[in-house]
LUMVOLUM-475404 format. One record per atom (N, C-alpha, C): residue in one letter; x, y, z. Coordinates in Angstrom, 2 decimals. Layout:
<atom><residu>A</residu><xx>X</xx><yy>Y</yy><zz>Z</zz></atom>
...
This chain:
<atom><residu>M</residu><xx>-18.99</xx><yy>-17.72</yy><zz>12.23</zz></atom>
<atom><residu>M</residu><xx>-17.62</xx><yy>-18.33</yy><zz>11.90</zz></atom>
<atom><residu>M</residu><xx>-16.57</xx><yy>-17.16</yy><zz>11.73</zz></atom>
<atom><residu>G</residu><xx>-15.42</xx><yy>-17.10</yy><zz>12.33</zz></atom>
<atom><residu>G</residu><xx>-14.43</xx><yy>-16.03</yy><zz>12.34</zz></atom>
<atom><residu>G</residu><xx>-14.94</xx><yy>-14.96</yy><zz>13.23</zz></atom>
<atom><residu>G</residu><xx>-13.88</xx><yy>-14.19</yy><zz>13.85</zz></atom>
<atom><residu>G</residu><xx>-14.19</xx><yy>-12.99</yy><zz>14.68</zz></atom>
<atom><residu>G</residu><xx>-13.27</xx><yy>-11.85</yy><zz>14.41</zz></atom>
<atom><residu>Y</residu><xx>-12.89</xx><yy>-11.68</yy><zz>12.90</zz></atom>
<atom><residu>Y</residu><xx>-12.11</xx><yy>-10.60</yy><zz>12.60</zz></atom>
<atom><residu>Y</residu><xx>-13.00</xx><yy>-9.57</yy><zz>11.66</zz></atom>
<atom><residu>G</residu><xx>-14.14</xx><yy>-9.34</yy><zz>11.95</zz></atom>
<atom><residu>G</residu><xx>-14.91</xx><yy>-8.42</yy><zz>11.20</zz></atom>
<atom><residu>G</residu><xx>-15.43</xx><yy>-9.12</yy><zz>9.88</zz></atom>
<atom><residu>R</residu><xx>-15.86</xx><yy>-8.02</yy><zz>9.13</zz></atom>
<atom><residu>R</residu><xx>-16.48</xx><yy>-8.48</yy><zz>7.82</zz></atom>
<atom><residu>R</residu><xx>-15.67</xx><yy>-8.52</yy><zz>6.88</zz></atom>
<atom><residu>L</residu><xx>-15.94</xx><yy>-9.60</yy><zz>5.87</zz></atom>
<atom><residu>L</residu><xx>-15.19</xx><yy>-9.86</yy><zz>4.65</zz></atom>
<atom><residu>L</residu><xx>-15.26</xx><yy>-8.74</yy><zz>3.78</zz></atom>
<atom><residu>P</residu><xx>-14.40</xx><yy>-8.58</yy><zz>2.81</zz></atom>
<atom><residu>P</residu><xx>-14.39</xx><yy>-7.45</yy><zz>1.80</zz></atom>
<atom><residu>P</residu><xx>-15.36</xx><yy>-7.91</yy><zz>0.54</zz></atom>
<atom><residu>G</residu><xx>-15.68</xx><yy>-9.03</yy><zz>0.65</zz></atom>
<atom><residu>G</residu><xx>-16.76</xx><yy>-9.54</yy><zz>-0.44</zz></atom>
<atom><residu>G</residu><xx>-17.52</xx><yy>-10.54</yy><zz>-0.11</zz></atom>
<atom><residu>L</residu><xx>-18.06</xx><yy>-11.01</yy><zz>-1.09</zz></atom>
<atom><residu>L</residu><xx>-19.30</xx><yy>-12.28</yy><zz>-0.87</zz></atom>
<atom><residu>L</residu><xx>-18.41</xx><yy>-13.43</yy><zz>-0.75</zz></atom>
<atom><residu>V</residu><xx>-18.86</xx><yy>-14.35</yy><zz>-0.07</zz></atom>
<atom><residu>V</residu><xx>-18.18</xx><yy>-15.87</yy><zz>0.17</zz></atom>
<atom><residu>V</residu><xx>-19.23</xx><yy>-16.79</yy><zz>-0.43</zz></atom>
<atom><residu>S</residu><xx>-18.86</xx><yy>-17.44</yy><zz>-1.54</zz></atom>
<atom><residu>S</residu><xx>-19.41</xx><yy>-18.66</yy><zz>-2.02</zz></atom>
<atom><residu>S</residu><xx>-20.22</xx><yy>-19.50</yy><zz>-0.98</zz></atom>
<atom><residu>E</residu><xx>-21.46</xx><yy>-19.67</yy><zz>-1.19</zz></atom>
<atom><residu>E</residu><xx>-22.08</xx><yy>-20.62</yy><zz>-0.29</zz></atom>
<atom><residu>E</residu><xx>-21.50</xx><yy>-21.89</yy><zz>-0.20</zz></atom>
<atom><residu>E</residu><xx>-21.12</xx><yy>-22.60</yy><zz>-1.42</zz></atom>
<atom><residu>E</residu><xx>-20.38</xx><yy>-23.80</yy><zz>-1.35</zz></atom>
<atom><residu>E</residu><xx>-19.34</xx><yy>-23.82</yy><zz>-0.53</zz></atom>
<atom><residu>L</residu><xx>-18.36</xx><yy>-22.73</yy><zz>-0.60</zz></atom>
<atom><residu>L</residu><xx>-17.25</xx><yy>-22.69</yy><zz>0.21</zz></atom>
<atom><residu>L</residu><xx>-17.55</xx><yy>-22.51</yy><zz>1.63</zz></atom>
<atom><residu>L</residu><xx>-18.44</xx><yy>-21.67</yy><zz>1.95</zz></atom>
<atom><residu>L</residu><xx>-18.88</xx><yy>-21.47</yy><zz>3.38</zz></atom>
<atom><residu>L</residu><xx>-19.28</xx><yy>-22.55</yy><zz>3.99</zz></atom>
<atom><residu>E</residu><xx>-19.98</xx><yy>-23.41</yy><zz>3.38</zz></atom>
<atom><residu>E</residu><xx>-20.64</xx><yy>-24.83</yy><zz>3.84</zz></atom>
<atom><residu>E</residu><xx>-19.52</xx><yy>-25.73</yy><zz>4.14</zz></atom>
<atom><residu>K</residu><xx>-18.54</xx><yy>-25.83</yy><zz>3.04</zz></atom>
<atom><residu>K</residu><xx>-17.47</xx><yy>-26.81</yy><zz>3.38</zz></atom>
<atom><residu>K</residu><xx>-16.74</xx><yy>-26.44</yy><zz>4.52</zz></atom>
<atom><residu>A</residu><xx>-16.32</xx><yy>-25.14</yy><zz>4.55</zz></atom>
<atom><residu>A</residu><xx>-15.47</xx><yy>-24.61</yy><zz>5.79</zz></atom>
<atom><residu>A</residu><xx>-16.31</xx><yy>-24.93</yy><zz>7.11</zz></atom>
<atom><residu>S</residu><xx>-17.55</xx><yy>-24.77</yy><zz>7.02</zz></atom>
<atom><residu>S</residu><xx>-18.31</xx><yy>-24.91</yy><zz>8.47</zz></atom>
<atom><residu>S</residu><xx>-18.24</xx><yy>-26.30</yy><zz>8.81</zz></atom>
<atom><residu>R</residu><xx>-18.44</xx><yy>-27.28</yy><zz>8.04</zz></atom>
<atom><residu>R</residu><xx>-18.53</xx><yy>-28.75</yy><zz>8.20</zz></atom>
<atom><residu>R</residu><xx>-17.08</xx><yy>-29.62</yy><zz>8.42</zz></atom>
<atom><residu>E</residu><xx>-16.03</xx><yy>-28.85</yy><zz>7.98</zz></atom>
<atom><residu>E</residu><xx>-14.77</xx><yy>-29.73</yy><zz>7.78</zz></atom>
<atom><residu>E</residu><xx>-14.06</xx><yy>-29.27</yy><zz>9.04</zz></atom>
<atom><residu>G</residu><xx>-13.58</xx><yy>-30.29</yy><zz>9.80</zz></atom>
<atom><residu>G</residu><xx>-12.88</xx><yy>-30.21</yy><zz>10.85</zz></atom>
<atom><residu>G</residu><xx>-11.25</xx><yy>-30.68</yy><zz>10.74</zz></atom>
<atom><residu>L</residu><xx>-10.55</xx><yy>-30.90</yy><zz>11.81</zz></atom>
<atom><residu>L</residu><xx>-9.31</xx><yy>-31.42</yy><zz>11.61</zz></atom>
<atom><residu>L</residu><xx>-9.40</xx><yy>-32.84</yy><zz>11.27</zz></atom>
<atom><residu>E</residu><xx>-8.52</xx><yy>-33.43</yy><zz>10.40</zz></atom>
<atom><residu>E</residu><xx>-8.56</xx><yy>-34.97</yy><zz>10.16</zz></atom>
<atom><residu>E</residu><xx>-7.70</xx><yy>-35.44</yy><zz>11.25</zz></atom>
<atom><residu>E</residu><xx>-7.91</xx><yy>-36.77</yy><zz>11.41</zz></atom>
<atom><residu>E</residu><xx>-7.07</xx><yy>-37.63</yy><zz>12.44</zz></atom>
<atom><residu>E</residu><xx>-5.54</xx><yy>-37.26</yy><zz>12.33</zz></atom>
<atom><residu>E</residu><xx>-4.96</xx><yy>-37.33</yy><zz>11.24</zz></atom>
<atom><residu>E</residu><xx>-3.56</xx><yy>-37.07</yy><zz>10.79</zz></atom>
<atom><residu>E</residu><xx>-3.22</xx><yy>-35.72</yy><zz>11.35</zz></atom>
<atom><residu>Q</residu><xx>-3.97</xx><yy>-34.63</yy><zz>11.09</zz></atom>
<atom><residu>Q</residu><xx>-3.62</xx><yy>-33.32</yy><zz>11.59</zz></atom>
<atom><residu>Q</residu><xx>-3.59</xx><yy>-33.22</yy><zz>13.06</zz></atom>
<atom><residu>K</residu><xx>-4.57</xx><yy>-33.97</yy><zz>13.66</zz></atom>
<atom><residu>K</residu><xx>-4.59</xx><yy>-33.95</yy><zz>15.07</zz></atom>
<atom><residu>K</residu><xx>-3.31</xx><yy>-34.50</yy><zz>15.62</zz></atom>
<atom><residu>E</residu><xx>-2.87</xx><yy>-35.65</yy><zz>15.24</zz></atom>
<atom><residu>E</residu><xx>-1.85</xx><yy>-36.34</yy><zz>15.49</zz></atom>
<atom><residu>E</residu><xx>-0.68</xx><yy>-35.43</yy><zz>15.36</zz></atom>
<atom><residu>E</residu><xx>-0.56</xx><yy>-34.79</yy><zz>14.12</zz></atom>
<atom><residu>E</residu><xx>0.73</xx><yy>-33.84</yy><zz>14.07</zz></atom>
<atom><residu>E</residu><xx>0.82</xx><yy>-32.87</yy><zz>15.08</zz></atom>
<atom><residu>I</residu><xx>-0.37</xx><yy>-32.22</yy><zz>15.48</zz></atom>
<atom><residu>I</residu><xx>-0.37</xx><yy>-31.21</yy><zz>16.48</zz></atom>
<atom><residu>I</residu><xx>0.04</xx><yy>-31.76</yy><zz>17.94</zz></atom>
<atom><residu>V</residu><xx>-0.31</xx><yy>-33.00</yy><zz>18.09</zz></atom>
<atom><residu>V</residu><xx>0.00</xx><yy>-33.64</yy><zz>19.63</zz></atom>
<atom><residu>V</residu><xx>1.47</xx><yy>-33.82</yy><zz>19.32</zz></atom>
<atom><residu>G</residu><xx>1.99</xx><yy>-34.21</yy><zz>18.48</zz></atom>
<atom><residu>G</residu><xx>3.48</xx><yy>-34.46</yy><zz>18.19</zz></atom>
<atom><residu>G</residu><xx>4.37</xx><yy>-33.13</yy><zz>18.39</zz></atom>
<atom><residu>M</residu><xx>3.71</xx><yy>-32.10</yy><zz>17.83</zz></atom>
<atom><residu>M</residu><xx>4.38</xx><yy>-30.73</yy><zz>17.88</zz></atom>
<atom><residu>M</residu><xx>4.25</xx><yy>-30.30</yy><zz>19.41</zz></atom>
<atom><residu>K</residu><xx>3.37</xx><yy>-30.56</yy><zz>20.20</zz></atom>
<atom><residu>K</residu><xx>3.15</xx><yy>-30.16</yy><zz>21.40</zz></atom>
<atom><residu>K</residu><xx>4.08</xx><yy>-31.00</yy><zz>22.28</zz></atom>
<atom><residu>N</residu><xx>4.27</xx><yy>-32.12</yy><zz>22.08</zz></atom>
<atom><residu>N</residu><xx>5.36</xx><yy>-33.01</yy><zz>22.68</zz></atom>
<atom><residu>N</residu><xx>6.61</xx><yy>-32.67</yy><zz>22.62</zz></atom>
<atom><residu>E</residu><xx>7.01</xx><yy>-32.29</yy><zz>21.20</zz></atom>
<atom><residu>E</residu><xx>8.29</xx><yy>-31.68</yy><zz>21.07</zz></atom>
<atom><residu>E</residu><xx>8.43</xx><yy>-30.32</yy><zz>21.67</zz></atom>
<atom><residu>L</residu><xx>7.68</xx><yy>-29.77</yy><zz>21.73</zz></atom>
<atom><residu>L</residu><xx>7.75</xx><yy>-28.14</yy><zz>22.42</zz></atom>
<atom><residu>L</residu><xx>7.91</xx><yy>-28.45</yy><zz>23.96</zz></atom>
<atom><residu>K</residu><xx>7.23</xx><yy>-29.44</yy><zz>24.49</zz></atom>
<atom><residu>K</residu><xx>7.26</xx><yy>-29.69</yy><zz>25.84</zz></atom>
<atom><residu>K</residu><xx>8.64</xx><yy>-30.22</yy><zz>26.26</zz></atom>
<atom><residu>E</residu><xx>9.11</xx><yy>-31.18</yy><zz>25.39</zz></atom>
<atom><residu>E</residu><xx>10.59</xx><yy>-31.67</yy><zz>25.65</zz></atom>
<atom><residu>E</residu><xx>11.58</xx><yy>-30.55</yy><zz>25.46</zz></atom>
<atom><residu>L</residu><xx>11.46</xx><yy>-29.66</yy><zz>24.56</zz></atom>
<atom><residu>L</residu><xx>12.34</xx><yy>-28.55</yy><zz>24.07</zz></atom>
<atom><residu>L</residu><xx>12.38</xx><yy>-27.54</yy><zz>25.54</zz></atom>
<atom><residu>C</residu><xx>11.35</xx><yy>-27.42</yy><zz>26.11</zz></atom>
<atom><residu>C</residu><xx>11.19</xx><yy>-26.56</yy><zz>27.20</zz></atom>
<atom><residu>C</residu><xx>11.92</xx><yy>-27.15</yy><zz>28.41</zz></atom>
<atom><residu>Q</residu><xx>11.69</xx><yy>-28.45</yy><zz>28.54</zz></atom>
<atom><residu>Q</residu><xx>12.30</xx><yy>-29.11</yy><zz>29.70</zz></atom>
<atom><residu>Q</residu><xx>13.89</xx><yy>-29.16</yy><zz>29.46</zz></atom>
<atom><residu>E</residu><xx>14.27</xx><yy>-29.44</yy><zz>28.28</zz></atom>
<atom><residu>E</residu><xx>15.81</xx><yy>-29.51</yy><zz>28.13</zz></atom>
<atom><residu>E</residu><xx>16.40</xx><yy>-28.13</yy><zz>28.15</zz></atom>
<atom><residu>N</residu><xx>15.64</xx><yy>-27.20</yy><zz>28.16</zz></atom>
<atom><residu>N</residu><xx>16.29</xx><yy>-25.64</yy><zz>28.20</zz></atom>
<atom><residu>N</residu><xx>15.63</xx><yy>-24.84</yy><zz>29.46</zz></atom>
<atom><residu>S</residu><xx>15.24</xx><yy>-25.49</yy><zz>30.53</zz></atom>
<atom><residu>S</residu><xx>14.95</xx><yy>-24.93</yy><zz>31.77</zz></atom>
<atom><residu>S</residu><xx>14.12</xx><yy>-23.82</yy><zz>31.62</zz></atom>
<atom><residu>L</residu><xx>13.01</xx><yy>-24.05</yy><zz>30.53</zz></atom>
<atom><residu>L</residu><xx>11.86</xx><yy>-23.19</yy><zz>30.37</zz></atom>
<atom><residu>L</residu><xx>10.56</xx><yy>-23.73</yy><zz>30.94</zz></atom>
<atom><residu>P</residu><xx>9.49</xx><yy>-22.87</yy><zz>31.28</zz></atom>
<atom><residu>P</residu><xx>8.37</xx><yy>-23.34</yy><zz>31.70</zz></atom>
<atom><residu>P</residu><xx>7.62</xx><yy>-24.07</yy><zz>30.62</zz></atom>
<atom><residu>D</residu><xx>6.81</xx><yy>-25.05</yy><zz>30.94</zz></atom>
<atom><residu>D</residu><xx>6.08</xx><yy>-25.88</yy><zz>29.72</zz></atom>
<atom><residu>D</residu><xx>5.23</xx><yy>-24.89</yy><zz>28.81</zz></atom>
<atom><residu>L</residu><xx>5.53</xx><yy>-24.57</yy><zz>27.67</zz></atom>
<atom><residu>L</residu><xx>4.84</xx><yy>-23.80</yy><zz>26.95</zz></atom>
<atom><residu>L</residu><xx>3.86</xx><yy>-24.41</yy><zz>25.96</zz></atom>
<atom><residu>S</residu><xx>3.83</xx><yy>-25.84</yy><zz>26.06</zz></atom>
<atom><residu>S</residu><xx>3.24</xx><yy>-26.72</yy><zz>25.07</zz></atom>
<atom><residu>S</residu><xx>1.60</xx><yy>-26.30</yy><zz>25.09</zz></atom>
<atom><residu>N</residu><xx>1.13</xx><yy>-25.88</yy><zz>26.25</zz></atom>
<atom><residu>N</residu><xx>-0.36</xx><yy>-25.59</yy><zz>26.39</zz></atom>
<atom><residu>N</residu><xx>-0.84</xx><yy>-24.28</yy><zz>26.08</zz></atom>
<atom><residu>D</residu><xx>0.16</xx><yy>-23.41</yy><zz>25.75</zz></atom>
<atom><residu>D</residu><xx>0.04</xx><yy>-22.01</yy><zz>25.36</zz></atom>
<atom><residu>D</residu><xx>-0.16</xx><yy>-22.02</yy><zz>23.94</zz></atom>
<atom><residu>L</residu><xx>-1.27</xx><yy>-21.54</yy><zz>23.33</zz></atom>
<atom><residu>L</residu><xx>-1.51</xx><yy>-21.73</yy><zz>21.89</zz></atom>
<atom><residu>L</residu><xx>-0.69</xx><yy>-20.88</yy><zz>21.19</zz></atom>
<atom><residu>E</residu><xx>-0.31</xx><yy>-19.59</yy><zz>21.47</zz></atom>
<atom><residu>E</residu><xx>0.53</xx><yy>-18.62</yy><zz>20.97</zz></atom>
<atom><residu>E</residu><xx>2.12</xx><yy>-19.09</yy><zz>20.88</zz></atom>
<atom><residu>S</residu><xx>2.53</xx><yy>-19.88</yy><zz>21.93</zz></atom>
<atom><residu>S</residu><xx>3.78</xx><yy>-20.48</yy><zz>21.77</zz></atom>
<atom><residu>S</residu><xx>3.95</xx><yy>-21.61</yy><zz>20.90</zz></atom>
<atom><residu>L</residu><xx>2.80</xx><yy>-22.28</yy><zz>20.92</zz></atom>
<atom><residu>L</residu><xx>2.78</xx><yy>-23.55</yy><zz>20.25</zz></atom>
<atom><residu>L</residu><xx>2.85</xx><yy>-23.25</yy><zz>18.71</zz></atom>
<atom><residu>L</residu><xx>2.14</xx><yy>-22.13</yy><zz>18.38</zz></atom>
<atom><residu>L</residu><xx>2.00</xx><yy>-21.61</yy><zz>16.90</zz></atom>
<atom><residu>L</residu><xx>3.43</xx><yy>-21.15</yy><zz>16.56</zz></atom>
<atom><residu>T</residu><xx>4.06</xx><yy>-20.47</yy><zz>17.43</zz></atom>
<atom><residu>T</residu><xx>5.35</xx><yy>-19.83</yy><zz>17.17</zz></atom>
<atom><residu>T</residu><xx>6.37</xx><yy>-20.95</yy><zz>16.85</zz></atom>
<atom><residu>Y</residu><xx>6.26</xx><yy>-21.96</yy><zz>17.80</zz></atom>
<atom><residu>Y</residu><xx>7.12</xx><yy>-23.15</yy><zz>17.51</zz></atom>
<atom><residu>Y</residu><xx>6.80</xx><yy>-23.90</yy><zz>16.29</zz></atom>
<atom><residu>I</residu><xx>5.61</xx><yy>-24.00</yy><zz>15.85</zz></atom>
<atom><residu>I</residu><xx>5.39</xx><yy>-24.80</yy><zz>14.65</zz></atom>
<atom><residu>I</residu><xx>5.61</xx><yy>-23.93</yy><zz>13.37</zz></atom>
<atom><residu>L</residu><xx>5.45</xx><yy>-22.77</yy><zz>13.41</zz></atom>
<atom><residu>L</residu><xx>5.76</xx><yy>-21.81</yy><zz>12.33</zz></atom>
<atom><residu>L</residu><xx>7.24</xx><yy>-21.35</yy><zz>12.24</zz></atom>
<atom><residu>F</residu><xx>7.79</xx><yy>-21.24</yy><zz>13.33</zz></atom>
<atom><residu>F</residu><xx>9.33</xx><yy>-20.73</yy><zz>13.38</zz></atom>
<atom><residu>F</residu><xx>10.20</xx><yy>-21.56</yy><zz>14.11</zz></atom>
<atom><residu>S</residu><xx>10.10</xx><yy>-22.95</yy><zz>13.97</zz></atom>
<atom><residu>S</residu><xx>10.92</xx><yy>-23.74</yy><zz>14.98</zz></atom>
<atom><residu>S</residu><xx>12.34</xx><yy>-23.60</yy><zz>14.82</zz></atom>
<atom><residu>N</residu><xx>12.92</xx><yy>-23.15</yy><zz>13.81</zz></atom>
<atom><residu>N</residu><xx>14.36</xx><yy>-22.83</yy><zz>13.79</zz></atom>
<atom><residu>N</residu><xx>14.75</xx><yy>-21.70</yy><zz>14.80</zz></atom>
<atom><residu>I</residu><xx>14.07</xx><yy>-20.69</yy><zz>15.08</zz></atom>
<atom><residu>I</residu><xx>14.23</xx><yy>-19.64</yy><zz>15.94</zz></atom>
<atom><residu>I</residu><xx>13.47</xx><yy>-19.46</yy><zz>17.07</zz></atom>
<atom><residu>A</residu><xx>12.56</xx><yy>-20.37</yy><zz>17.35</zz></atom>
<atom><residu>A</residu><xx>11.57</xx><yy>-20.25</yy><zz>18.49</zz></atom>
<atom><residu>A</residu><xx>12.33</xx><yy>-20.42</yy><zz>19.93</zz></atom>
<atom><residu>L</residu><xx>13.35</xx><yy>-21.21</yy><zz>19.99</zz></atom>
<atom><residu>L</residu><xx>14.09</xx><yy>-21.39</yy><zz>21.17</zz></atom>
<atom><residu>L</residu><xx>14.74</xx><yy>-20.16</yy><zz>21.42</zz></atom>
<atom><residu>Q</residu><xx>15.27</xx><yy>-19.47</yy><zz>20.61</zz></atom>
<atom><residu>Q</residu><xx>15.99</xx><yy>-18.21</yy><zz>20.89</zz></atom>
<atom><residu>Q</residu><xx>15.01</xx><yy>-17.28</yy><zz>21.47</zz></atom>
<atom><residu>F</residu><xx>13.76</xx><yy>-17.06</yy><zz>20.81</zz></atom>
<atom><residu>F</residu><xx>12.69</xx><yy>-16.24</yy><zz>21.21</zz></atom>
<atom><residu>F</residu><xx>12.29</xx><yy>-16.49</yy><zz>22.45</zz></atom>
<atom><residu>F</residu><xx>12.06</xx><yy>-17.79</yy><zz>22.86</zz></atom>
<atom><residu>F</residu><xx>11.49</xx><yy>-18.33</yy><zz>23.96</zz></atom>
<atom><residu>F</residu><xx>12.46</xx><yy>-17.81</yy><zz>25.33</zz></atom>
<atom><residu>K</residu><xx>13.65</xx><yy>-18.03</yy><zz>25.15</zz></atom>
<atom><residu>K</residu><xx>14.70</xx><yy>-17.77</yy><zz>26.15</zz></atom>
<atom><residu>K</residu><xx>14.82</xx><yy>-15.99</yy><zz>26.30</zz></atom>
<atom><residu>T</residu><xx>14.36</xx><yy>-15.47</yy><zz>25.41</zz></atom>
<atom><residu>T</residu><xx>14.25</xx><yy>-13.86</yy><zz>25.59</zz></atom>
<atom><residu>T</residu><xx>13.19</xx><yy>-13.54</yy><zz>26.44</zz></atom>
<atom><residu>R</residu><xx>12.18</xx><yy>-14.33</yy><zz>26.34</zz></atom>
<atom><residu>R</residu><xx>10.81</xx><yy>-13.78</yy><zz>27.05</zz></atom>
<atom><residu>R</residu><xx>10.90</xx><yy>-13.89</yy><zz>28.45</zz></atom>
<atom><residu>N</residu><xx>9.97</xx><yy>-13.04</yy><zz>29.34</zz></atom>
<atom><residu>N</residu><xx>10.08</xx><yy>-12.93</yy><zz>30.81</zz></atom>
<atom><residu>N</residu><xx>8.84</xx><yy>-13.74</yy><zz>31.18</zz></atom>
<atom><residu>F</residu><xx>8.98</xx><yy>-14.78</yy><zz>31.87</zz></atom>
<atom><residu>F</residu><xx>8.04</xx><yy>-15.96</yy><zz>32.15</zz></atom>
<atom><residu>F</residu><xx>7.38</xx><yy>-15.49</yy><zz>33.71</zz></atom>
<atom><residu>D</residu><xx>7.81</xx><yy>-14.30</yy><zz>34.34</zz></atom>
<atom><residu>D</residu><xx>7.28</xx><yy>-14.06</yy><zz>35.73</zz></atom>
<atom><residu>D</residu><xx>6.04</xx><yy>-13.66</yy><zz>35.82</zz></atom>
């Protein structure tokens, strides 16, 4: 689990077990699909390539939706 090196301390076995078995709930999956659709529509409306399948762009849109469009317009997509 994780690919960012060693943790600075011990992890509770209970917490590790819980993190290992829990995935996204259906509601969370639906929310992500909704955000992907919003991003796809935003790209179409602003003559941008479809960024909805690019994880980095999707996360940018989810976390910074108020400034994401400005950022996407400055990127070079060649």
